[in-house]
N, C-alpha and C positions, 0 to 999 in steps of 0.2 A: 332666632333666639337671642336674647339680650345677654351678652357675656360680661357686662359691667359688674353684676353682683359677684360672679365667680372671680374676676380679676381683683376686685376689692378685697374679698375674703382671703385670697392668696397673698395680697399685700399685708393684710393684718397678720397672717401667719408668719410672714418673714420678719415683721417687726418683733413679734414674740420670740422667734427663733434667735434673733440677735440679742435681745435683752436677757434671754435665758442663759447666757454665758455665765452668769453668777452661779448657776448650779454646778459648774465645774470646779467650784472651790474645794470640794472634797478630794478631787484628783490633784488639784494644784497645791494643796496644803503641804505635802511632804517636800516638794521642791522649794516652795516659798519659805517655809520654816527653816529648812536646811541652809538656804542662802543667808537669811538673817542671822542664823546661829554662827555661821562660819565667817561672814564678812562684816557684820554690824555689831552684834552682841552675843557673846559666847554662851550665855545661860538661857537664851530664849527657848521656850517650850511650845508644844502644840496648844496647850491651854491658853497661852498668851496670844498666839497668832489667830486663834479662833475668835478673838475680839474684833478682828477685821470683819468677819461675817456677822457678828452680833451688832456691830456698828451699822452695817448695811441694813439689817433687819429693823433696827431701831429707827433709822431714818425713814424706812418704808412705812412707819406708823403715820407719816404725814400724807399718805396716799389720798386722803380726802381732798387735800389742797390741789393735788394734780387734777382731780376731777373737777374741782371748782374753777381752776384756771381754764379748763377746756370750755366751760360755759361762758367765760368772759372773752377770750380771744379766739375761740374755736378749737376744735379737736386737732385739726391738721397742724396748726401753728404750735400747739402745745406739744404734739409729738415731735415736730421738727426741733424745737428747743431741747426736749428731752434727749433726742438722738445725739445732738451735738455734745451735750453734757456727758452722756453715758460713754461715748467713744473717747472723749477727752480724759475722763476719769481713768479709763483703762490704760491709755497711752502714756499719760503723765506718771503712772506708777513706775515706769522705766527709771525715772530719777528718784522718786520718793523711796523706793525699796533699797536704794544704795545709801540712804542716809539714816533712816530710823524706822522702827516699828510704828511709832506714832504718826509719822508722815504717810506711811503706807495705809494706815487705818483711815486717814483723812481722804486720800485719793481713791483707793480701791474699795473703801468702805462707805464713806459719806458722799463724796462727789458722784461716784458710780450710782449710788442709790437715789440721789436726787434726779439723775437722768431717767432712771427706771420709773419713778413715781409719776413723772410727766407722760411717759409712754404707756403706762399700764392702765387698763380699764377702757380707754377710749376705743381701741380696735375691737373689743368685744361688743361694745354698744353699737358700733357701726355695722358689724357683721349681723347682729340681731335685727337691726332695722331693715337690712336687705332681706332677711329670712325670718320674719316675725313668728312663723308657725313652727320653726325648728330651732328654738332657743338652745336647747341642750346640745344638739348636734353641732351647730356652728360654733358654740362656745368651746366644745371639745376640739373641733378642728383648729380653731385659732390658737387656743392655749396649748395644743399639742406641740406647737413650735417651741414653746418655752421648755417643754420636757425633752424635746428632740435635740436641743442644743448640745448637751453633753456628748451625744453620739458623734457629732462633728468635732467639737472643740477638744474633747478628751484625747482623741487620736492625734490632733495637731499638737497639743501640749506634750504628750508623751514622745511622739516621734521627734520633735524638735529638741526637747530637753534631754531625753534619755533614750536615744536610738539604739544603744547597745544593750538595753535591758539590764543595766547594772543594778545591784541590790543594795539597799541601805545597810548601814553598819548595825551591830547588835543593839545599839541604843535607839534605832529607828530613824536615824538621820543619814543624809547623803553627805559625803565629804569629797567626792570626785570633782576635780577642777572642770572637767568637760561638762558636767551637769550644772555646777554652780554658775559658771560664766554665761550660760545660756538663759538663765532665769530672767534677768532684766530685759533682754532683747525680746523675750517671749511676749511681754506686755505690749511692745510696739507692734508685733505681728498680730496679736489678738485685737488691738485697737483698730488696725487697718481692716482686718477681716470683718469685724463687727460693723464698722462704719460703712463698708461697702454693702453689706446685707441690708442695713437700715436705709441706705440710699435707694436701693432697688425696691424695697418695701414701700417707701414713701411715694415713689413714682407710680406704683400700682394702686396705692391706697386712694379710695374715692368714697365720699360720703353720699348717702341717699339724697338726691336732689329734693328740694322742698316741694316742688310741684308733684313729685311722685310719693311724697310722704302722705299717707292716707289719714293720718291721725286727725288733723284739723278738718280735712275735707269730709271725712265720714261723720265726724261729730256735728258739723254744721248741717250736713245733709239729713241726718237722722232727726235733728231738731226741727228742720223744715217739714219733714214727713209727719212728725208727731203733731206739730201745730196745725198743719193744714188738714190732717185727718180729723181733728177735733172740729173743723169747720165744714163738716159733711163731705170731706174728701173732694175738694174742687178738682176739676179736670186739668187745671193749669198750675199744678204744684211746682214742678221743675222738670228739667230735661231727663233726670234720672228716675222719674216716677211715671208709671204707665197710666193710661187713661181708664184703667179698670177701677171702678168705685169700690169693689169688694177687696181687691188685693193691690198692694203697692210693691214695686220692685226697687230696692235700694241700689246704690252704686256698686255694691259687691254682689249684685245679682241674687240676693236673698229676698224671698217674698214674705211680706208681713200682712196678715189679715187686718183690714182697716176698721174693724168693729170698734166703735167708740168705747164699749165696755171693756174690750180686751187690750186696747192701745196702752192704757196706763199700766197694766200688768206686764204686757210684753216688752214695752220699752223701758221699763223700770230696771235699773241695774241690779243684778243678782248680788245680794249682800254676802254671798259665800264664795264669790269668785272675783278675781281682780279684773276681769273683763266682762263686758256685757255680751249678750248673744249676738250682737250685730257688729262686732269688731271695734267698738269704741273703747279704747284703752284708757283706764284711769291711772293717774299718777299720784304717788304719795311723795311729799316733800321730805327732805332729810329731817326737818323738825317734827313732822307728823310721824315719821318712822320711829322716832324715839319713844313714842307713846304706845307702840304696839309690842306685844309680847314676842311676836315672831322675830323681831329685830334682835332681842336679847338671846333667844334660843339659838338663832343662827350664829350669833357672836360666840357663844360658848362652844358650839360644835366646831366653829372655825378654829378656836384655840386648841381644842382637843385633837384636831386633825393636822393643823399647821405645825404644831410643835414636833410631833414625831417625824414629819416630813423634813423639816429643817435639820433636825438632829441627825437623821440618817444621811442627809446630803453632806454634812460636815464630817461625820465620823465613820462612814462605812469603810473607807479605805484604811483609816488609822486602826480600826478594830481588826480588819482583815490582815494587816501586817503582823498582828500578834501571833498568827499561826500559819500564814501563807507567805512564803519567801519568793514571790514572783510579782514584780512591779507591773509588768506588762499584762499579766492576767487580771490584776486588780483594776487596771485602767480599762481593760476590755469589759470587765464586769460592770463598771460604771456606765460604759457606753451602751451595752446591751440593755441594762436596766433603764437607761434614759430612753432608748428606742421603744421598749415595751411600755414605759410610762406614757410616751407620746401616743402610741396606738390605743392604749387603754382610755385616754382622755376622749377620743372620738367615740369609742364603743360605749363607754359609760355615759357620755352625753346622750347617745342614741337610746340607751336603756332607760335613762331618766325620763326622756320624752315619752317612752312607751309605758312605763309603769308609774313611778312617782318618786319624788325627792326622798321621802321618808324611807321607803323600802330600799332604795339604792344606798343611802347613807348607812342604814343598819347593816346591810350586807358587807359593805367595804370596811366599816369600823370593826365588825366582827372578825374578819380575816386579818386586819391589821393587828388587833389585840393578840390573837393567837400567835402570829408570826413573831411579834416583839417578845412575848413571854418565852418563846422557844429559841430565839436567836442565839442564846448563849450555848446551845448544843451543837451549833454548826461546826466547831472544830472536830467533832467526832465523825462528821460526814465528809470532811475535807473540802476541796474546791467545789465539787459538784453541789453539795448541800448548801454551801455558802452562796453560790450564784443563784440557786433556786430561791433561797430565802430573801436575798436582796432584791431580785427581780419581782418576787411576789409582793414585797413591801412597796416597791415603787409603782406597782400596778394600782394599789389602793390609794396612793397619794393624789390621784386625779380628783378626788372629791373636794379638795380645798379650792381649786381654781376652775372647776367645771360645775359641780353640783351646787355649790353655794352661790356663785354669781348667777347661774341660771335661776336658782330659787329666788334670789333678790329681784331679778327682772320680773319673775312671775308674780311675786307677792306685792311688790311695791311699784311695778310699772317700769318702763325702760327709760323714761325721761331723766331720772336722777339715779340710774343704776350705778354709774361710776362713783358718785359721791357717797351713796349709801353703802356700797360694797367697801369703799375706803373707810367708812366709819366702822363697819363690821371687822375689817382687816386690822384696824388700829388696835383693838383689844388683843389680837393675836401677837402683833409685833411687840407691844409693850410687855406682855406676859413672857414672851420669849427671852427678853432681856433678864428677867428674874430667874427663869429656868436655867440660864447659862451659869449663873452663880451657884445655884443649888447643885447642879450636875457636876460642877467643878469639884466641889467638896465631896460629893458621893463617889466620884471616880477615884479620887486620891485615897479615900478611907475604905470604901467597900468594894470597889472594882466594877467591872462591866456588868456583872449580874444584877447588881442593885440599880444601875442606870437603866438597864432594859426593863426591869420590873416597874420602875417609876414611869417610864415612857409608856409602857403597856397600860398601866393604870389610868393614865391621862386619856388614852383613846377609849378605854372602857367607860369613863365618865361621859364621853361623847355619846355612847350608845344609850345611856340612861336618859340623857337630855333629849335625844332625838325621839325617844318614845313619847315625850310630852308634846311633840310638834304635831299640830293638827293637819290632817290631809287636805282639808279645805281651809283656805286662809282668807280672812277679811281684809279688804283694802280700804 
């Protein structure tokens, strides 16, 4: 048994586990904001420090260029460069957070994001190439590392910064010296841990060797079969064709009847599927993708799913602090939600392989919409209801980085998956920058209920758009 595919997928998983550290921002926000408020600027608020995360997401809008760079210098070198930048961005925040919020935005927001956009996408493509018939499953396995990161890092952050489980003051901020003094050092620890995980992941990461990549081999072989069959099926076609004049065996051991009348129809690419019946994968270039309606439908759905995902990652703990006075419990909630999110990515990827993208998306967006509309009722149910709702929401968030990338690979082919997904993702990151401004005013004027209603309405729009997505997609 060849273990190379499994080792490579495991390496891709570890790369995503490391870069998923950004998802711990919701747990880190109270400590980071409290430090800046006590040591740098006394009137800093959570709304201001949330711009660190918004800067991160805005920089991720250039994800397309990370995919493009991989096509120029290779995926491995692109990931290596991204890993160095990502680890450096976290570690250097040790100094920037002691100076100003603006410096922290640059290091932990912009530089960190630049590292991620070089690492993101390429591991998914590599994993799909190793397992081309299980796109949803391997995408779920790899990206589950991204979701599993909070389970590891939330515990590290809380144990190091607040081991005594001290509670914030009535205004929602920490003023204890033992907590505040630990915050800058935390970034050095996080940078070291992330760098170590990335190193191990890169050592395990291996791309499919070109001689094993069947794309060009199958394409040329099928072409030979087609041409020679039109010449009365000569007995000397190639090594991969049998001497039977009635039937030909291709290199993937599929038999094709060599009737001249049927060859043209059998070997013709099905115009309703992105793949032919004989394993020849067709690829759509990024420029061609812009002419297809599926690209825009996927982009809108990505916006409608990505915004609630990022919103809850930033504010789940801030909202929980309004009625739960237990910092350790809130951190545990984030860790459990992250673990469930990671498992759900694998399960949902498998479900999408078994049913379809459309049904999977409709199911997840429906649950997300209901939970967001009713999230404001969680104070009546206390800690238990709050944890159930947060974990339920994180379960649905798998669709952004599992369902949509797998759909992109299925509709447009795997050759340009990283670039096209980067283009789809671009619309989400740009729109999130606008949503942050809108929500800031809603939170100040109308409170949490209005914010949850707006967020739920966005996911409901995603349901309406998904209904328009055709089950069979032209390539």
